[in-house]
All heavy atoms as TSV, in Angstrom:
chain	resi	resn	atom	element	x	y	z
A	1	MET	N	N	72.738	75.741	98.896
A	1	MET	CA	C	72.148	75.626	100.204
A	1	MET	C	C	73.070	76.333	101.203
A	1	MET	O	O	74.258	76.063	101.245
A	1	MET	CB	C	72.003	74.142	100.552
A	1	MET	CG	C	71.324	73.878	101.853
A	1	MET	SD	S	71.122	72.124	102.238
A	1	MET	CE	C	69.855	71.655	101.107
A	2	ASN	N	N	72.519	77.238	101.997
A	2	ASN	CA	C	73.349	77.960	102.955
A	2	ASN	C	C	73.486	77.174	104.263
A	2	ASN	O	O	72.832	76.157	104.464
A	2	ASN	CB	C	72.814	79.375	103.190
A	2	ASN	CG	C	71.484	79.389	103.902
A	2	ASN	OD1	O	71.220	78.563	104.758
A	2	ASN	ND2	N	70.634	80.339	103.542
A	3	ASN	N	N	74.341	77.663	105.153
A	3	ASN	CA	C	74.636	76.942	106.396
A	3	ASN	C	C	73.408	76.740	107.266
A	3	ASN	O	O	73.275	75.708	107.925
A	3	ASN	CB	C	75.725	77.663	107.190
A	3	ASN	CG	C	77.102	77.397	106.634
A	3	ASN	OD1	O	77.316	76.428	105.916
A	3	ASN	ND2	N	78.041	78.255	106.962
A	4	ASP	N	N	72.501	77.702	107.314
A	4	ASP	CA	C	71.295	77.555	108.127
A	4	ASP	C	C	70.412	76.439	107.590
A	4	ASP	O	O	69.854	75.656	108.352
A	4	ASP	CB	C	70.506	78.868	108.170
A	4	ASP	CG	C	71.220	79.947	108.969
A	4	ASP	OD1	O	72.017	79.593	109.868
A	4	ASP	OD2	O	70.983	81.134	108.694
A	5	GLN	N	N	70.261	76.373	106.288
A	5	GLN	CA	C	69.465	75.315	105.682
A	5	GLN	C	C	70.096	73.945	105.923
A	5	GLN	O	O	69.404	72.979	106.202
A	5	GLN	CB	C	69.312	75.554	104.179
A	5	GLN	CG	C	68.466	76.747	103.830
A	5	GLN	CD	C	68.500	77.047	102.344
A	5	GLN	OE1	O	69.550	76.993	101.718
A	5	GLN	NE2	N	67.351	77.365	101.782
A	6	ILE	N	N	71.405	73.886	105.792
A	6	ILE	CA	C	72.122	72.625	106.008
A	6	ILE	C	C	71.948	72.170	107.451
A	6	ILE	O	O	71.635	71.007	107.703
A	6	ILE	CB	C	73.611	72.781	105.661
A	6	ILE	CG1	C	73.773	72.970	104.159
A	6	ILE	CG2	C	74.408	71.572	106.137
A	6	ILE	CD1	C	75.151	73.424	103.739
A	7	ALA	N	N	72.131	73.076	108.388
A	7	ALA	CA	C	71.996	72.726	109.801
A	7	ALA	C	C	70.580	72.241	110.105
A	7	ALA	O	O	70.397	71.295	110.870
A	7	ALA	CB	C	72.359	73.912	110.684
A	8	GLY	N	N	69.594	72.852	109.491
A	8	GLY	CA	C	68.206	72.457	109.704
A	8	GLY	C	C	67.888	71.079	109.169
A	8	GLY	O	O	67.048	70.364	109.716
A	9	LYS	N	N	68.545	70.675	108.113
A	9	LYS	CA	C	68.298	69.382	107.490
A	9	LYS	C	C	69.392	68.361	107.815
A	9	LYS	O	O	69.438	67.295	107.218
A	9	LYS	CB	C	68.207	69.544	105.976
A	9	LYS	CG	C	67.029	70.364	105.526
A	9	LYS	CD	C	66.958	70.424	104.025
A	9	LYS	CE	C	65.742	71.217	103.596
A	9	LYS	NZ	N	65.527	71.142	102.163
A	10	TRP	N	N	70.260	68.693	108.761
A	10	TRP	CA	C	71.428	67.864	109.011
A	10	TRP	C	C	71.086	66.428	109.366
A	10	TRP	O	O	71.722	65.495	108.927
A	10	TRP	CB	C	72.318	68.477	110.081
A	10	TRP	CG	C	73.558	67.667	110.301
A	10	TRP	CD1	C	73.929	67.057	111.447
A	10	TRP	CD2	C	74.576	67.363	109.347
A	10	TRP	NE1	N	75.110	66.393	111.268
A	10	TRP	CE2	C	75.529	66.571	109.982
A	10	TRP	CE3	C	74.761	67.686	108.007
A	10	TRP	CZ2	C	76.668	66.097	109.333
A	10	TRP	CZ3	C	75.895	67.222	107.356
A	10	TRP	CH2	C	76.821	66.439	108.015
A	11	LYS	N	N	70.057	66.213	110.158
A	11	LYS	CA	C	69.700	64.846	110.539
A	11	LYS	C	C	69.360	64.009	109.309
A	11	LYS	O	O	69.682	62.826	109.250
A	11	LYS	CB	C	68.550	64.849	111.532
A	11	LYS	CG	C	68.951	65.400	112.884
A	11	LYS	CD	C	67.922	65.079	113.924
A	11	LYS	CE	C	68.225	65.769	115.226
A	11	LYS	NZ	N	69.258	65.195	115.996
A	12	GLN	N	N	68.748	64.609	108.312
A	12	GLN	CA	C	68.415	63.903	107.078
A	12	GLN	C	C	69.664	63.671	106.230
A	12	GLN	O	O	69.845	62.601	105.655
A	12	GLN	CB	C	67.396	64.698	106.264
A	12	GLN	CG	C	66.087	64.903	106.964
A	12	GLN	CD	C	65.230	65.952	106.273
A	12	GLN	OE1	O	65.665	66.623	105.348
A	12	GLN	NE2	N	64.005	66.107	106.748
A	13	ILE	N	N	70.513	64.661	106.165
A	13	ILE	CA	C	71.703	64.608	105.315
A	13	ILE	C	C	72.803	63.762	105.947
A	13	ILE	O	O	73.643	63.193	105.261
A	13	ILE	CB	C	72.219	66.044	105.050
A	13	ILE	CG1	C	71.163	66.848	104.290
A	13	ILE	CG2	C	73.518	66.027	104.284
A	13	ILE	CD1	C	71.487	68.323	104.176
A	14	LYS	N	N	72.774	63.648	107.271
A	14	LYS	CA	C	73.831	62.961	108.008
A	14	LYS	C	C	74.044	61.529	107.516
A	14	LYS	O	O	75.175	61.061	107.417
A	14	LYS	CB	C	73.481	62.957	109.494
A	14	LYS	CG	C	74.511	62.331	110.375
A	14	LYS	CD	C	74.051	62.449	111.826
A	14	LYS	CE	C	74.653	61.386	112.677
A	14	LYS	NZ	N	74.157	61.419	114.048
A	15	GLY	N	N	72.978	60.819	107.180
A	15	GLY	CA	C	73.100	59.455	106.687
A	15	GLY	C	C	73.896	59.394	105.394
A	15	GLY	O	O	74.728	58.493	105.202
A	16	GLU	N	N	73.658	60.343	104.520
A	16	GLU	CA	C	74.407	60.410	103.261
A	16	GLU	C	C	75.875	60.724	103.523
A	16	GLU	O	O	76.763	60.188	102.866
A	16	GLU	CB	C	73.802	61.463	102.338
A	16	GLU	CG	C	72.417	61.135	101.845
A	16	GLU	CD	C	72.391	59.941	100.908
A	16	GLU	OE1	O	73.353	59.759	100.132
A	16	GLU	OE2	O	71.409	59.185	100.974
A	17	ALA	N	N	76.127	61.589	104.494
A	17	ALA	CA	C	77.504	61.933	104.842
A	17	ALA	C	C	78.224	60.713	105.403
A	17	ALA	O	O	79.396	60.482	105.116
A	17	ALA	CB	C	77.527	63.074	105.855
A	18	LYS	N	N	77.507	59.919	106.177
A	18	LYS	CA	C	78.102	58.723	106.758
A	18	LYS	C	C	78.473	57.710	105.679
A	18	LYS	O	O	79.498	57.051	105.764
A	18	LYS	CB	C	77.135	58.103	107.757
A	18	LYS	CG	C	77.770	57.089	108.642
A	18	LYS	CD	C	76.850	56.709	109.771
A	18	LYS	CE	C	77.575	55.753	110.677
A	18	LYS	NZ	N	76.800	55.419	111.839
A	19	VAL	N	N	77.650	57.613	104.650
A	19	VAL	CA	C	77.960	56.724	103.529
A	19	VAL	C	C	79.201	57.218	102.784
A	19	VAL	O	O	80.090	56.438	102.446
A	19	VAL	CB	C	76.750	56.621	102.563
A	19	VAL	CG1	C	77.126	55.918	101.284
A	19	VAL	CG2	C	75.593	55.910	103.245
A	20	MET	N	N	79.265	58.517	102.563
A	20	MET	CA	C	80.372	59.083	101.804
A	20	MET	C	C	81.689	59.055	102.571
A	20	MET	O	O	82.737	58.782	102.004
A	20	MET	CB	C	80.044	60.513	101.385
A	20	MET	CG	C	81.069	61.120	100.487
A	20	MET	SD	S	80.320	62.410	99.511
A	20	MET	CE	C	81.696	62.885	98.516
A	21	TRP	N	N	81.633	59.362	103.857
A	21	TRP	CA	C	82.837	59.412	104.693
A	21	TRP	C	C	82.669	58.443	105.856
A	21	TRP	O	O	82.457	58.833	107.003
A	21	TRP	CB	C	83.069	60.833	105.206
A	21	TRP	CG	C	83.292	61.817	104.103
A	21	TRP	CD1	C	84.353	61.868	103.252
A	21	TRP	CD2	C	82.432	62.887	103.716
A	21	TRP	NE1	N	84.209	62.907	102.373
A	21	TRP	CE2	C	83.031	63.555	102.625
A	21	TRP	CE3	C	81.202	63.358	104.188
A	21	TRP	CZ2	C	82.458	64.654	102.013
A	21	TRP	CZ3	C	80.624	64.444	103.567
A	21	TRP	CH2	C	81.246	65.082	102.488
A	22	GLY	N	N	82.772	57.166	105.587
A	22	GLY	CA	C	82.529	56.110	106.563
A	22	GLY	C	C	83.471	56.099	107.750
A	22	GLY	O	O	83.152	55.518	108.784
A	23	LYS	N	N	84.616	56.740	107.624
A	23	LYS	CA	C	85.557	56.772	108.747
A	23	LYS	C	C	85.117	57.743	109.833
A	23	LYS	O	O	85.639	57.699	110.946
A	23	LYS	CB	C	86.962	57.165	108.275
A	23	LYS	CG	C	87.646	56.118	107.436
A	23	LYS	CD	C	89.052	56.570	107.071
A	23	LYS	CE	C	89.756	55.569	106.188
A	23	LYS	NZ	N	91.118	56.037	105.833
A	24	LEU	N	N	84.188	58.621	109.529
A	24	LEU	CA	C	83.709	59.576	110.518
A	24	LEU	C	C	82.665	58.906	111.407
A	24	LEU	O	O	81.773	58.218	110.915
A	24	LEU	CB	C	83.100	60.809	109.848
A	24	LEU	CG	C	84.035	61.647	108.988
A	24	LEU	CD1	C	83.273	62.815	108.379
A	24	LEU	CD2	C	85.221	62.148	109.786
A	25	THR	N	N	82.768	59.118	112.699
A	25	THR	CA	C	81.822	58.518	113.639
A	25	THR	C	C	80.552	59.360	113.725
A	25	THR	O	O	80.526	60.524	113.308
A	25	THR	CB	C	82.445	58.416	115.042
A	25	THR	OG1	O	82.662	59.738	115.549
A	25	THR	CG2	C	83.756	57.638	115.012
A	26	ASP	N	N	79.521	58.762	114.307
A	26	ASP	CA	C	78.281	59.503	114.526
A	26	ASP	C	C	78.528	60.723	115.405
A	26	ASP	O	O	77.964	61.787	115.164
A	26	ASP	CB	C	77.225	58.615	115.185
A	26	ASP	CG	C	76.593	57.632	114.213
A	26	ASP	OD1	O	76.519	57.949	113.014
A	26	ASP	OD2	O	76.163	56.563	114.668
A	27	ASP	N	N	79.366	60.550	116.418
A	27	ASP	CA	C	79.671	61.675	117.308
A	27	ASP	C	C	80.345	62.813	116.553
A	27	ASP	O	O	80.035	63.984	116.768
A	27	ASP	CB	C	80.563	61.233	118.468
A	27	ASP	CG	C	79.826	60.356	119.473
A	27	ASP	OD1	O	78.574	60.397	119.493
A	27	ASP	OD2	O	80.495	59.639	120.230
A	28	GLU	N	N	81.275	62.479	115.663
A	28	GLU	CA	C	81.955	63.512	114.884
A	28	GLU	C	C	80.977	64.220	113.948
A	28	GLU	O	O	81.021	65.445	113.814
A	28	GLU	CB	C	83.101	62.904	114.084
A	28	GLU	CG	C	84.257	62.471	114.946
A	28	GLU	CD	C	85.306	61.693	114.183
A	28	GLU	OE1	O	84.947	60.913	113.273
A	28	GLU	OE2	O	86.486	61.858	114.519
A	29	LEU	N	N	80.088	63.457	113.344
A	29	LEU	CA	C	79.091	64.070	112.464
A	29	LEU	C	C	78.124	64.941	113.261
A	29	LEU	O	O	77.680	65.986	112.776
A	29	LEU	CB	C	78.352	62.999	111.672
A	29	LEU	CG	C	79.188	62.303	110.601
A	29	LEU	CD1	C	78.439	61.113	110.022
A	29	LEU	CD2	C	79.591	63.268	109.500
A	30	ASP	N	N	77.804	64.518	114.486
A	30	ASP	CA	C	76.949	65.343	115.345
A	30	ASP	C	C	77.645	66.646	115.708
A	30	ASP	O	O	77.016	67.699	115.761
A	30	ASP	CB	C	76.565	64.590	116.619
A	30	ASP	CG	C	75.546	63.492	116.362
A	30	ASP	OD1	O	74.860	63.544	115.325
A	30	ASP	OD2	O	75.448	62.587	117.211
A	31	ILE	N	N	78.939	66.588	115.965
A	31	ILE	CA	C	79.708	67.785	116.288
A	31	ILE	C	C	79.716	68.744	115.094
A	31	ILE	O	O	79.574	69.958	115.250
A	31	ILE	CB	C	81.146	67.421	116.712
A	31	ILE	CG1	C	81.123	66.737	118.071
A	31	ILE	CG2	C	82.042	68.652	116.744
A	31	ILE	CD1	C	82.431	66.097	118.467
A	32	ALA	N	N	79.865	68.193	113.892
A	32	ALA	CA	C	79.897	69.029	112.693
A	32	ALA	C	C	78.565	69.728	112.462
A	32	ALA	O	O	78.525	70.869	111.998
A	32	ALA	CB	C	80.271	68.191	111.473
A	33	GLU	N	N	77.460	69.067	112.790
A	33	GLU	CA	C	76.114	69.631	112.653
A	33	GLU	C	C	75.884	70.338	111.326
A	33	GLU	O	O	75.195	71.344	111.261
A	33	GLU	CB	C	75.811	70.601	113.789
A	33	GLU	CG	C	75.661	69.962	115.136
A	33	GLU	CD	C	75.253	70.964	116.192
A	33	GLU	OE1	O	74.374	71.799	115.905
A	33	GLU	OE2	O	75.820	70.911	117.284
A	34	GLY	N	N	76.492	69.861	110.279
A	34	GLY	CA	C	76.268	70.452	108.973
A	34	GLY	C	C	77.105	71.680	108.667
A	34	GLY	O	O	76.953	72.279	107.614
A	35	HIS	N	N	77.970	72.077	109.565
A	35	HIS	CA	C	78.845	73.215	109.300
A	35	HIS	C	C	79.971	72.768	108.383
A	35	HIS	O	O	80.738	71.859	108.702
A	35	HIS	CB	C	79.418	73.786	110.603
A	35	HIS	CG	C	78.359	74.341	111.506
A	35	HIS	ND1	N	77.640	75.471	111.196
A	35	HIS	CD2	C	77.893	73.914	112.690
A	35	HIS	CE1	C	76.775	75.710	112.162
A	35	HIS	NE2	N	76.901	74.784	113.078
A	36	LYS	N	N	80.042	73.404	107.248
A	36	LYS	CA	C	80.998	72.994	106.217
A	36	LYS	C	C	82.435	73.016	106.709
A	36	LYS	O	O	83.200	72.106	106.422
A	36	LYS	CB	C	80.854	73.889	104.984
A	36	LYS	CG	C	79.548	73.715	104.269
A	36	LYS	CD	C	79.444	74.659	103.088
A	36	LYS	CE	C	78.104	74.538	102.409
A	36	LYS	NZ	N	77.983	75.446	101.271
A	37	ASP	N	N	82.795	74.048	107.460
A	37	ASP	CA	C	84.183	74.156	107.908
A	37	ASP	C	C	84.544	73.070	108.912
A	37	ASP	O	O	85.637	72.504	108.858
A	37	ASP	CB	C	84.467	75.546	108.480
A	37	ASP	CG	C	83.537	75.944	109.610
A	37	ASP	OD1	O	82.415	75.418	109.688
A	37	ASP	OD2	O	83.936	76.794	110.417
A	38	LYS	N	N	83.639	72.738	109.812
A	38	LYS	CA	C	83.901	71.667	110.777
A	38	LYS	C	C	84.016	70.324	110.071
A	38	LYS	O	O	84.896	69.514	110.374
A	38	LYS	CB	C	82.796	71.597	111.828
A	38	LYS	CG	C	82.788	72.740	112.795
A	38	LYS	CD	C	81.666	72.574	113.799
A	38	LYS	CE	C	81.585	73.763	114.729
A	38	LYS	NZ	N	80.467	73.614	115.683
A	39	LEU	N	N	83.118	70.085	109.133
A	39	LEU	CA	C	83.124	68.817	108.408
A	39	LEU	C	C	84.383	68.676	107.566
A	39	LEU	O	O	85.018	67.619	107.565
A	39	LEU	CB	C	81.879	68.707	107.524
A	39	LEU	CG	C	81.684	67.399	106.781
A	39	LEU	CD1	C	81.662	66.209	107.736
A	39	LEU	CD2	C	80.397	67.448	105.968
A	40	SER	N	N	84.791	69.729	106.892
A	40	SER	CA	C	86.007	69.638	106.083
A	40	SER	C	C	87.235	69.425	106.967
A	40	SER	O	O	88.149	68.685	106.597
A	40	SER	CB	C	86.182	70.865	105.178
A	40	SER	OG	O	86.357	72.026	105.927
A	41	GLY	N	N	87.242	69.997	108.161
A	41	GLY	CA	C	88.338	69.765	109.099
A	41	GLY	C	C	88.417	68.320	109.536
A	41	GLY	O	O	89.503	67.729	109.628
A	42	LEU	N	N	87.267	67.716	109.806
A	42	LEU	CA	C	87.236	66.302	110.179
A	42	LEU	C	C	87.712	65.413	109.034
A	42	LEU	O	O	88.439	64.439	109.249
A	42	LEU	CB	C	85.813	65.899	110.590
A	42	LEU	CG	C	85.309	66.458	111.909
A	42	LEU	CD1	C	83.817	66.204	112.059
A	42	LEU	CD2	C	86.077	65.855	113.070
A	43	ILE	N	N	87.327	65.762	107.824
A	43	ILE	CA	C	87.746	64.983	106.653
A	43	ILE	C	C	89.255	65.102	106.458
A	43	ILE	O	O	89.926	64.108	106.143
A	43	ILE	CB	C	86.963	65.434	105.404
A	43	ILE	CG1	C	85.498	65.041	105.563
A	43	ILE	CG2	C	87.560	64.840	104.134
A	43	ILE	CD1	C	84.571	65.697	104.588
A	44	GLN	N	N	89.787	66.284	106.675
A	44	GLN	CA	C	91.243	66.474	106.586
A	44	GLN	C	C	91.954	65.542	107.566
A	44	GLN	O	O	92.924	64.877	107.207
A	44	GLN	CB	C	91.620	67.915	106.936
A	44	GLN	CG	C	91.410	68.901	105.843
A	44	GLN	CD	C	91.800	70.284	106.318
A	44	GLN	OE1	O	90.966	71.035	106.780
A	44	GLN	NE2	N	93.068	70.612	106.210
A	45	GLU	N	N	91.469	65.502	108.799
A	45	GLU	CA	C	92.104	64.681	109.832
A	45	GLU	C	C	92.000	63.189	109.538
A	45	GLU	O	O	92.984	62.469	109.606
A	45	GLU	CB	C	91.458	64.963	111.191
A	45	GLU	CG	C	91.774	66.315	111.757
A	45	GLU	CD	C	91.032	66.563	113.063
A	45	GLU	OE1	O	90.587	65.588	113.713
A	45	GLU	OE2	O	90.895	67.738	113.435
A	46	ARG	N	N	90.811	62.730	109.236
A	46	ARG	CA	C	90.576	61.295	109.053
A	46	ARG	C	C	91.149	60.738	107.761
A	46	ARG	O	O	91.588	59.603	107.712
A	46	ARG	CB	C	89.085	60.984	109.088
A	46	ARG	CG	C	88.478	61.086	110.426
A	46	ARG	CD	C	88.848	59.878	111.238
A	46	ARG	NE	N	88.124	59.959	112.488
A	46	ARG	CZ	C	88.557	59.463	113.600
A	46	ARG	NH1	N	89.695	58.835	113.632
A	46	ARG	NH2	N	87.854	59.593	114.689
A	47	TYR	N	N	91.069	61.523	106.704
A	47	TYR	CA	C	91.443	61.014	105.383
A	47	TYR	C	C	92.763	61.564	104.860
A	47	TYR	O	O	93.199	61.192	103.778
A	47	TYR	CB	C	90.329	61.308	104.370
A	47	TYR	CG	C	89.101	60.462	104.610
A	47	TYR	CD1	C	88.084	60.897	105.436
A	47	TYR	CD2	C	88.967	59.225	103.999
A	47	TYR	CE1	C	86.956	60.122	105.660
A	47	TYR	CE2	C	87.850	58.438	104.205
A	47	TYR	CZ	C	86.851	58.894	105.040
A	47	TYR	OH	O	85.736	58.108	105.259
A	48	GLY	N	N	93.378	62.476	105.601
A	48	GLY	CA	C	94.658	63.024	105.170
A	48	GLY	C	C	94.561	63.883	103.924
A	48	GLY	O	O	95.513	63.983	103.149
A	49	ARG	N	N	93.432	64.512	103.719
A	49	ARG	CA	C	93.235	65.391	102.568
A	49	ARG	C	C	93.826	66.770	102.862
A	49	ARG	O	O	93.952	67.175	104.005
A	49	ARG	CB	C	91.750	65.571	102.268
A	49	ARG	CG	C	90.941	64.325	102.074
A	49	ARG	CD	C	90.999	63.842	100.651
A	49	ARG	NE	N	89.887	62.984	100.287
A	49	ARG	CZ	C	89.804	61.697	100.559
A	49	ARG	NH1	N	90.759	61.106	101.248
A	49	ARG	NH2	N	88.771	60.983	100.172
A	50	THR	N	N	94.153	67.478	101.802
A	50	THR	CA	C	94.543	68.874	101.981
A	50	THR	C	C	93.286	69.685	102.278
A	50	THR	O	O	92.160	69.218	102.068
A	50	THR	CB	C	95.214	69.452	100.718
A	50	THR	OG1	O	94.251	69.493	99.666
A	50	THR	CG2	C	96.433	68.638	100.309
A	51	ARG	N	N	93.489	70.897	102.727
A	51	ARG	CA	C	92.356	71.766	103.041
A	51	ARG	C	C	91.486	71.980	101.804
A	51	ARG	O	O	90.263	71.885	101.866
A	51	ARG	CB	C	92.865	73.088	103.585
A	51	ARG	CG	C	91.778	74.046	103.945
A	51	ARG	CD	C	92.337	75.315	104.514
A	51	ARG	NE	N	91.270	76.238	104.812
A	51	ARG	CZ	C	91.434	77.505	105.039
A	51	ARG	NH1	N	92.644	78.021	105.030
A	51	ARG	NH2	N	90.422	78.288	105.300
A	52	ASP	N	N	92.135	72.267	100.675
A	52	ASP	CA	C	91.390	72.512	99.436
A	52	ASP	C	C	90.610	71.277	98.989
A	52	ASP	O	O	89.467	71.389	98.552
A	52	ASP	CB	C	92.328	72.957	98.314
A	52	ASP	CG	C	92.867	74.365	98.523
A	52	ASP	OD1	O	92.228	75.138	99.276
A	52	ASP	OD2	O	93.913	74.693	97.950
A	53	GLU	N	N	91.235	70.108	99.096
A	53	GLU	CA	C	90.550	68.866	98.696
A	53	GLU	C	C	89.318	68.620	99.570
A	53	GLU	O	O	88.244	68.295	99.053
A	53	GLU	CB	C	91.496	67.664	98.819
A	53	GLU	CG	C	92.596	67.628	97.799
A	53	GLU	CD	C	93.619	66.546	98.078
A	53	GLU	OE1	O	93.816	66.168	99.258
A	53	GLU	OE2	O	94.223	66.069	97.107
A	54	ALA	N	N	89.493	68.774	100.877
A	54	ALA	CA	C	88.383	68.539	101.803
A	54	ALA	C	C	87.255	69.546	101.571
A	54	ALA	O	O	86.082	69.160	101.546
A	54	ALA	CB	C	88.879	68.613	103.244
A	55	GLU	N	N	87.597	70.800	101.385
A	55	GLU	CA	C	86.572	71.814	101.144
A	55	GLU	C	C	85.825	71.545	99.844
A	55	GLU	O	O	84.612	71.728	99.774
A	55	GLU	CB	C	87.197	73.205	101.132
A	55	GLU	CG	C	87.609	73.679	102.503
A	55	GLU	CD	C	88.323	75.011	102.493
A	55	GLU	OE1	O	88.641	75.547	101.403
A	55	GLU	OE2	O	88.589	75.535	103.596
A	56	ARG	N	N	86.542	71.112	98.810
A	56	ARG	CA	C	85.904	70.783	97.533
A	56	ARG	C	C	84.955	69.597	97.687
A	56	ARG	O	O	83.836	69.613	97.170
A	56	ARG	CB	C	86.958	70.500	96.475
A	56	ARG	CG	C	86.386	70.319	95.073
A	56	ARG	CD	C	87.459	70.127	94.032
A	56	ARG	NE	N	88.549	69.828	94.723
A	56	ARG	CZ	C	89.893	69.893	94.660
A	56	ARG	NH1	N	90.373	70.157	93.927
A	56	ARG	NH2	N	90.841	69.639	95.370
A	57	GLU	N	N	85.383	68.562	98.417
A	57	GLU	CA	C	84.520	67.403	98.648
A	57	GLU	C	C	83.239	67.809	99.371
A	57	GLU	O	O	82.151	67.382	98.995
A	57	GLU	CB	C	85.240	66.354	99.501
A	57	GLU	CG	C	86.195	65.496	98.739
A	57	GLU	CD	C	86.781	64.399	99.616
A	57	GLU	OE1	O	86.043	63.804	100.431
A	57	GLU	OE2	O	87.986	64.140	99.474
A	58	VAL	N	N	83.387	68.614	100.410
A	58	VAL	CA	C	82.235	69.046	101.189
A	58	VAL	C	C	81.319	69.921	100.337
A	58	VAL	O	O	80.095	69.755	100.355
A	58	VAL	CB	C	82.681	69.781	102.476
A	58	VAL	CG1	C	81.511	70.455	103.174
A	58	VAL	CG2	C	83.382	68.806	103.409
A	59	ARG	N	N	81.891	70.834	99.583
A	59	ARG	CA	C	81.090	71.704	98.710
A	59	ARG	C	C	80.313	70.867	97.691
A	59	ARG	O	O	79.109	71.067	97.501
A	59	ARG	CB	C	81.996	72.717	98.013
A	59	ARG	CG	C	81.273	73.763	97.213
A	59	ARG	CD	C	82.191	74.847	96.638
A	59	ARG	NE	N	83.446	74.339	96.084
A	59	ARG	CZ	C	84.653	74.495	96.653
A	59	ARG	NH1	N	84.769	75.140	97.787
A	59	ARG	NH2	N	85.732	74.020	96.067
A	60	ASN	N	N	80.976	69.906	97.060
A	60	ASN	CA	C	80.308	69.039	96.089
A	60	ASN	C	C	79.213	68.199	96.755
A	60	ASN	O	O	78.153	67.984	96.169
A	60	ASN	CB	C	81.323	68.116	95.394
A	60	ASN	CG	C	82.223	68.867	94.452
A	60	ASN	OD1	O	81.923	69.965	93.992
A	60	ASN	ND2	N	83.380	68.293	94.170
A	61	PHE	N	N	79.484	67.744	97.957
A	61	PHE	CA	C	78.504	66.961	98.699
A	61	PHE	C	C	77.236	67.774	98.943
A	61	PHE	O	O	76.129	67.336	98.655
A	61	PHE	CB	C	79.105	66.483	100.016
A	61	PHE	CG	C	78.132	65.785	100.914
A	61	PHE	CD1	C	77.746	64.479	100.632
A	61	PHE	CD2	C	77.616	66.413	102.023
A	61	PHE	CE1	C	76.840	63.825	101.459
A	61	PHE	CE2	C	76.717	65.770	102.859
A	61	PHE	CZ	C	76.330	64.465	102.567
A	62	PHE	N	N	77.389	68.990	99.476
A	62	PHE	CA	C	76.228	69.800	99.801
A	62	PHE	C	C	75.531	70.359	98.554
A	62	PHE	O	O	74.345	70.653	98.606
A	62	PHE	CB	C	76.601	70.919	100.768
A	62	PHE	CG	C	76.815	70.432	102.168
A	62	PHE	CD1	C	78.052	70.547	102.780
A	62	PHE	CD2	C	75.794	69.826	102.876
A	62	PHE	CE1	C	78.248	70.095	104.059
A	62	PHE	CE2	C	75.978	69.361	104.154
A	62	PHE	CZ	C	77.220	69.489	104.763
A	63	ASP	N	N	76.248	70.486	97.454
A	63	ASP	CA	C	75.625	70.946	96.207
A	63	ASP	C	C	74.576	69.952	95.715
A	63	ASP	O	O	73.648	70.334	94.999
A	63	ASP	CB	C	76.672	71.176	95.122
A	63	ASP	CG	C	77.439	72.472	95.330
A	63	ASP	OD1	O	77.025	73.296	96.171
A	63	ASP	OD2	O	78.473	72.652	94.650
A	64	ARG	N	N	74.709	68.709	96.105
A	64	ARG	CA	C	73.735	67.691	95.687
A	64	ARG	C	C	72.388	67.889	96.345
A	64	ARG	O	O	71.375	67.371	95.883
A	64	ARG	CB	C	74.246	66.291	96.024
A	64	ARG	CG	C	75.475	65.924	95.278
A	64	ARG	CD	C	75.906	64.510	95.482
A	64	ARG	NE	N	75.432	63.915	96.720
A	64	ARG	CZ	C	75.954	62.867	97.290
A	64	ARG	NH1	N	77.015	62.293	96.747
A	64	ARG	NH2	N	75.466	62.359	98.401
A	65	PHE	N	N	72.370	68.608	97.435
A	65	PHE	CA	C	71.123	68.812	98.168
A	65	PHE	C	C	70.609	70.184	97.885
A	65	PHE	O	O	69.730	70.722	98.182
A	65	PHE	CB	C	71.340	68.610	99.676
A	65	PHE	CG	C	71.795	67.231	100.000
A	65	PHE	CD1	C	73.141	66.947	100.157
A	65	PHE	CD2	C	70.899	66.191	100.109
A	65	PHE	CE1	C	73.574	65.667	100.447
A	65	PHE	CE2	C	71.325	64.917	100.393
A	65	PHE	CZ	C	72.663	64.645	100.571
C-alpha cells in the first residue's frame, strides 16, 4: 500500500494503530495522517525504539492492510 492509499484510509486504519501503539495520542495519530515517516518518528520518541526498529514496525503494520 503506498502513502496515498494509506492517507486515504487513515481514519479506518487509525483505530488499529491506536491498539498497536497505545502510548500515541489521537492528536499524534492525526498529525501522522498515515505517513510512515511521521509515524515511525513518533514511535521512536514514545517507545524508545531505534529508527530501524520503528520503521520495521510501521512497515509490518501497513503490510497487513
